[in-house]
C-alpha positions in Angstrom: 83.5 95.9 102.1 83.2 99.2 100.1 85.5 101.4 98.0 86.5 103.9 101.0 87.1 100.4 103.2 89.2 99.6 100.6 91.4 102.5 99.8 92.0 103.0 104.2 93.8 99.5 104.0 95.9 100.2 101.4 97.3 103.4 103.0 97.4 101.6 106.3 100.1 98.7 104.3 102.2 101.3 102.5 102.0 103.4 105.7 103.5 100.3 107.7 106.3 99.5 105.0 104.6 95.6 104.8 105.4 93.7 101.6 102.6 91.4 101.9 99.0 91.3 103.2 96.2 89.5 102.6 92.8 89.9 103.5 89.6 87.2 103.4 86.0 87.0 104.9 83.2 85.1 103.1 82.6 87.6 101.0 85.8 89.6 99.9 89.2 88.2 99.1 92.1 91.1 99.0 95.7 90.7 98.8 98.6 93.1 98.1 102.1 92.4 97.2 104.5 95.4 97.3 107.5 92.9 96.6 110.1 93.6 94.4 109.3 90.9 91.9 105.7 91.8 91.5 103.9 94.9 91.1 101.3 95.3 93.6 98.2 93.1 92.8 94.6 93.9 94.9 92.1 90.5 93.9 88.5 90.9 94.5 85.8 88.5 94.2 84.7 87.2 90.7 81.4 88.7 90.8 83.3 92.4 90.9 84.7 93.8 87.5 88.2 93.8 86.6 88.9 97.5 86.5 88.0 97.8 89.9 91.0 95.7 91.5 93.5 98.6 89.5 91.4 101.2 90.6 91.8 100.6 94.7 95.9 100.4 93.6 95.8 103.9 92.1 92.8 105.7 93.3 94.4 106.3 96.1 98.1 107.9 94.2 98.9 110.9 93.2 100.3 112.4 90.1 103.1 114.8 92.2 106.6 113.6 92.5 108.8 114.2 95.9 112.7 114.9 95.7 115.0 114.2 98.2 118.2 114.5 99.6 120.4 112.0 98.1 125.1 112.0 98.0 125.0 111.7 94.7 122.0 114.2 94.0 118.2 114.1 94.3 116.2 111.7 93.3 112.4 112.1 91.8 110.2 109.3 93.0 106.9 108.5 91.8 104.1 108.9 93.4 101.6 106.2 92.0 101.7 102.7 91.1 102.1 101.9 87.6 103.9 101.3 84.5 107.0 103.7 83.7 107.4 104.7 80.4 110.1 107.1 79.2 108.1 108.7 76.3 103.7 108.5 75.8 103.9 105.6 74.0 104.6 102.0 74.6 107.3 101.1 72.0 110.6 103.1 72.9 111.8 105.4 69.8 112.1 108.9 71.6 112.9 108.8 75.3 111.5 112.4 76.9 114.8 112.4 78.6 118.6 111.3 78.9 121.0 111.2 81.2 123.1 114.6 80.6 120.1 115.9 80.0 119.4 119.2 81.7 116.0 119.2 83.6 113.9 121.9 85.3 111.1 122.0 88.0 107.6 121.1 86.0 109.2 119.2 83.2 107.7 116.0 82.1 110.1 113.7 82.5 107.6 110.3 81.7 104.4 108.8 82.2 103.1 106.1 84.6 100.2 103.9 83.5 97.6 103.5 85.7 94.1 101.6 84.9 94.7 102.4 81.1 95.4 106.2 81.7 99.0 107.8 81.1 99.8 110.6 83.9 102.5 112.9 83.2 105.7 112.6 86.2 107.2 116.0 86.3 110.4 117.5 88.0 110.2 119.1 91.3 114.1 119.8 91.0 116.3 121.6 88.7 119.9 119.7 87.4 121.8 117.1 85.4 119.7 114.0 85.1 122.9 111.5 86.4 120.9 108.4 86.1 117.5 106.8 85.2 116.7 104.4 87.7 114.0 102.9 86.0 113.3 101.2 82.7 110.9 101.8 79.8 107.7 99.3 80.5 108.7 98.6 84.0 106.1 98.5 87.1 107.1 101.5 89.7 106.1 101.2 93.5 104.6 104.2 95.5 107.5 106.8 96.6 110.3 104.3 94.2 112.9 106.5 92.8 112.7 107.4 89.2 115.8 110.0 87.8 118.9 110.9 90.0 119.5 114.6 89.2 123.0 116.6 90.5 
């Protein structure tokens, strides 16, 4: 199974809003788990390097965030799977944003670590941060709301 096939498979699973998917044949085994208790997981043959499974999860993701209208304001959502941080370091000492802060479109609101790379999460809305929906160091899924802005 080549990388393009894996990428298409992940896209199909997400488009059909499946929570779990498992495929197995004589050479390959892939298991995706998008349930709330688990971060997305891709299992590959034992002969494949460990980093390869991680690349299948985030390679097809984008860094952009989308905002959706909500009765309590707009939400900035994650466009990639990974671990969310409120600052560039894993140890929380000085978060980039706090409830009550003003953000503008393009402002960095945090980072998502994927494949050991810290990717900037930027706001695409202007307003006041009314709620931070994801804790520092927790796993996020594709299209999961990160903050709420009013």
